[in-house]
C-alpha positions in Angstrom: -13.1 14.6 -10.9 -12.7 10.9 -10.3 -15.3 8.6 -11.8 -17.2 6.2 -9.7 -17.2 2.4 -10.3 -20.5 2.7 -12.0 -19.0 4.9 -14.7 -16.4 2.4 -15.7 -16.4 -1.0 -17.3 -16.5 -3.9 -14.8 -14.7 -6.5 -16.8 -11.3 -6.6 -18.4 -10.9 -3.9 -20.9 -9.4 -4.3 -24.3 -6.4 -2.1 -23.7 -2.7 -2.9 -23.9 -1.3 -4.8 -21.0 0.7 -2.6 -18.6 4.2 -3.5 -17.6 4.8 -2.9 -13.9 7.6 -0.4 -13.5 10.6 -1.5 -11.5 10.8 0.5 -8.3 14.3 1.7 -9.2 13.9 4.9 -7.4 12.8 3.3 -4.2 15.6 2.8 -1.7 16.9 -0.6 -0.8 15.8 0.0 2.8 12.2 0.6 1.8 12.2 -2.6 -0.3 13.6 -4.5 2.6 10.9 -3.5 4.9 8.1 -4.4 2.5 5.8 -7.2 3.5 4.2 -9.2 0.8 3.8 -6.4 -1.7 3.1 -4.0 1.2 6.2 -1.8 1.5 7.2 -0.2 4.7 3.8 -0.6 6.4 3.8 -2.3 9.8 0.9 -4.7 9.8 -1.7 -3.0 11.9 -3.1 -4.7 15.0 -6.6 -6.1 14.8 -8.1 -7.2 18.1 -11.4 -8.6 16.9 -12.9 -12.0 17.8 -11.4 -13.6 20.8 -12.1 -17.1 19.4 -10.6 -16.4 16.0 -7.9 -18.9 15.3 -8.0 -20.5 18.7 -7.9 -24.0 17.2 -4.6 -25.8 18.2 -2.9 -27.5 15.2 0.7 -27.4 16.4 1.0 -28.7 19.9 1.3 -32.3 18.6 4.5 -31.5 16.7 7.6 -33.0 18.2 11.3 -32.6 17.7 12.9 -34.3 14.8 16.4 -35.2 16.0 17.8 -35.7 12.6 17.0 -32.1 11.8 17.7 -30.5 15.2 21.1 -32.0 15.2 22.0 -29.8 12.3 21.3 -26.6 14.3 24.2 -24.2 15.1 25.8 -25.4 18.3 25.1 -22.2 20.2 21.4 -22.2 19.3 21.0 -25.9 20.1 22.6 -25.3 23.5 20.4 -22.3 24.3 17.2 -24.2 23.4 15.5 -20.9 22.5 14.5 -19.5 19.1 14.2 -15.7 19.3 11.6 -14.6 16.8 10.8 -11.0 15.7 7.2 -10.9 14.4 5.1 -8.2 12.8 1.7 -8.5 14.6 -1.2 -7.0 12.8 -4.3 -8.5 11.1 -5.7 -12.0 10.4 -4.7 -14.3 8.8 -1.0 -13.2 9.0 -0.6 -12.4 12.7 -2.8 -10.5 15.1 -3.4 -10.0 18.8 -6.7 -11.5 20.1 -9.0 -9.4 22.1 -8.7 -11.6 25.1 -5.2 -10.5 25.6 -3.7 -13.9 24.9 -0.6 -14.6 22.7 -0.7 -13.6 19.0 -2.3 -15.9 16.5 -2.1 -16.3 12.7 -0.4 -18.3 10.0 3.0 -16.8 10.7 2.6 -17.6 14.4 1.6 -21.2 13.8 4.2 -21.9 11.2 7.1 -20.5 13.2 5.9 -22.3 16.4 5.6 -25.6 14.6 9.1 -25.1 13.0 10.6 -24.4 16.4 9.0 -27.6 17.8 10.6 -29.6 14.9 13.9 -28.1 15.9 13.4 -28.8 19.6 13.4 -25.1 20.5 11.2 -23.0 22.6 9.9 -19.7 21.1 10.8 -16.3 22.5 8.7 -13.9 20.4 8.8 -10.2 20.3 6.4 -7.9 18.4 8.4 -5.6 16.2 8.0 -3.1 13.4 9.5 -3.8 10.0 12.5 -1.6 10.6 13.2 -3.3 14.0 12.8 -6.7 12.4 15.5 -6.1 9.8 18.0 -4.4 12.0 17.4 -6.9 14.8 18.1 -9.8 12.6 21.3 -8.2 11.3 22.4 -7.3 14.8 21.8 -10.8 16.1 19.0 -9.9 18.5 16.7 -12.4 16.8 17.4 -15.6 14.9 14.2 -15.5 12.8 11.8 -12.9 11.4 8.2 -13.3 10.3 6.0 -10.5 8.8 4.6 -12.0 5.5 7.8 -11.0 3.9 7.9 -11.3 0.1 11.1 -12.5 -1.4 12.8 -10.0 -3.6 16.3 -9.8 -5.2 16.9 -6.6 -3.2 16.1 -8.2 0.1 18.2 -11.2 -0.7 21.2 -8.9 -0.7 21.1 -8.7 3.1 18.7 -11.5 4.2 18.1 -15.2 3.5 14.6 -16.5 3.1 13.0 -19.9 3.7 10.0 -20.3 1.6 6.8 -21.3 3.4 3.8 -19.7 1.6 2.9 -17.6 -1.4 0.8 -14.4 -1.5 -0.3 -11.8 -4.0 -1.6 -8.3 -4.7 -5.4 -8.3 -3.9 -8.4 -6.1 -4.5 -11.6 -5.7 -2.5 -14.7 -3.6 -2.9 -18.0 -2.9 -1.2 -20.8 -5.3 -2.0 -22.6 -2.7 -4.0 -19.7 -2.0 -6.3 -20.0 -2.9 -10.0 -16.4 -3.9 -10.2 -16.1 -7.7 -10.6 -12.4 -8.3 -11.4 -9.1 -6.4 -11.8 -6.7 -8.0 -14.2 -4.7 -4.8 -15.0 -4.1 -1.6 -13.1 -5.3 0.3 -16.1 -8.8 -0.7 -15.1 -8.3 1.6 -12.1 -7.9 4.8 -14.1 -10.3 7.4 -12.8 -11.2 5.4 -9.7 -10.4 6.1 -6.0 -8.2 3.4 -4.6 -7.0 3.0 -1.0 -3.8 1.3 0.0 -1.0 1.4 2.7 1.2 4.5 3.3 4.7 4.0 1.9 4.0 0.6 0.4 5.0 -1.0 -2.8 1.2 -1.0 -3.6 1.3 2.8 -3.4 4.3 2.9 -5.7 2.7 0.6 -8.2 -0.5 2.7 -8.2 1.4 5.9 -8.7 3.2 4.4 -11.7 -0.1 3.2 -13.1 -1.7 6.5 -12.5 1.0 8.3 -14.6 0.3 5.8 -17.4 -3.4 6.6 -17.2 -2.6 10.3 -17.7 -0.2 9.5 -20.5 -3.0 7.6 -22.3 -5.3 10.6 -22.0 -7.4 9.1 -19.2 -8.1 10.3 -15.7 -5.4 9.4 -13.2 -6.0 7.1 -10.2 -7.0 9.0 -7.1 -4.8 7.3 -4.5 -5.6 7.4 -0.8 -3.1 6.0 1.6 -3.7 4.9 5.2 -1.4 3.9 8.1 -3.2 0.7 8.9 -5.7 -1.8 7.7 -8.5 -0.6 10.0 -8.3 2.8 8.3 -8.4 1.0 4.8 -11.6 -0.8 5.6 -13.2 2.2 7.2 -12.5 4.4 4.1 -14.1 1.7 1.9 -17.2 1.3 4.1 -17.7 5.1 4.2 -17.4 5.4 0.4 -14.2 7.5 0.5 -12.5 5.0 -1.9 -13.9 2.7 -4.6 -11.6 -0.2 -4.0 -8.7 -1.4 -1.8 -5.4 -2.8 -3.1 -3.2 -4.6 -0.6 -2.0 -8.0 0.5 -4.3 -10.7 -1.0 -4.5 -13.0 2.0 -5.5 -10.2 4.3 -8.3 -9.0 2.0 -9.5 -12.5 1.2 -9.7 -13.3 4.9 -11.3 -10.0 5.8 -14.1 -10.6 3.3 -15.1 -13.7 5.3 -15.2 -11.7 8.5 -16.6 -8.3 7.6 -20.1 -7.7 6.2 -20.5 -5.9 2.9 -16.9 -6.5 1.9 -16.3 -8.4 -1.3 -13.0 -9.8 -2.3 -12.4 -9.6 -6.1 -9.1 -11.4 -7.1 -5.4 -11.2 -6.9 -2.5 -10.6 -9.3 1.2 -11.1 -9.1 1.5 -13.9 -6.7 4.8 -13.9 -4.8 6.9 -16.2 -2.7 6.9 -15.5 1.0 9.7 -16.4 3.4 10.8 -16.8 6.9 13.7 -14.3 7.2 17.2 -14.9 8.7 20.4 -13.0 8.7 22.4 -13.3 5.4 24.5 -16.4 5.6 22.9 -17.7 8.7 23.5 -21.5 9.3 19.9 -21.6 10.5 18.4 -21.4 7.0 19.0 -25.0 6.0 17.5 -26.5 9.3 14.5 -24.2 8.9 14.0 -25.4 5.4 14.1 -29.0 6.5 11.7 -28.3 9.3 9.2 -26.7 7.0 9.4 -29.7 4.6 8.9 -32.0 7.6 5.7 -30.1 8.4 4.6 -30.5 4.8 5.3 -34.2 4.8 3.5 -35.0 8.1 0.4 -32.9 7.3 0.8 -30.2 9.9 1.4 -27.6 7.3 -1.9 -28.4 5.5 -3.7 -28.2 8.8 -2.3 -24.8 9.5 -3.2 -23.4 6.1 -6.7 -24.9 6.3 -7.2 -23.3 9.7 -6.4 -19.9 8.3 -8.3 -20.5 5.0 -5.0 -20.2 3.1 -5.0 -23.4 1.1 -4.2 -21.5 -2.1 -1.0 -20.2 -0.5 0.5 -23.7 -0.1 3.9 -24.6 -1.5 4.9 -28.1 -2.4 8.4 -27.8 -1.0 10.4 -25.3 0.9 13.7 -23.9 -0.4 16.2 -21.3 0.7 16.2 -18.1 -1.3 13.5 -18.9 -4.0 12.9 -16.6 -6.9 10.4 -13.7 -6.3 7.6 -15.5 -8.1 6.4 -19.1 -7.8 
């Protein structure tokens, strides 16, 4: 039987550090679909709070001709940037309850970048699979879905760095857990995460190590969307949630009785384009322009993501900052 949080130490235990197992058995396709640490899961839609994120911080951005002149001729002539976006939960991207256009850090950054490039946005809500195939088929020029940069993904896509993110943990307010530094602390606990995600794979690997060390395995519960994650935690069916740090951190500011703990393994997050796309360099220059003129800082402040800031955008950064 799984132990409850009260039956386990709440701090960092004096056990050997665990090395994350490489997901060698996971297919390249699964890795490609993963959002920031979140595997194949399509970010679930969250329609709460009509006023959430309504503040306008991008309409004052104007075209930078020195950058837009470097666009591929066909794109410059069309004047339209076709973007495939995963739309799910704040602060990444979500659909407001008033039925208006999507909002979130991905939405604001990509809109501001398009303005620097002198392009109008044509955005489509897509799943992870459609995003990848659509980019490679040329149906979209740009993809946004809180995509973590990995060596596997860089085999078929190019990434333009714009934020960082990590693996996060959250609990109910009445939990005795205070901080998770190592997945070994989760032995014997019930942990909720997304179905088919890299979080699930990491938890499965850690659970096997728990058993190998003579401890109770992790009782892993997987859910198809974030709403189901949070409901399971509120109802006491899991002791903790493990998923994208920015989502959990933001949710803790919006949901009563939800406490964000901490994050581990911060990763670089990129705007995705087709491998070898000539759009990558203009995108990088556009993001750096937003950093220089202060728009980037305004966007991150709006979404309470200041810790996610990068000092400079690059094409195809390493997986970790």
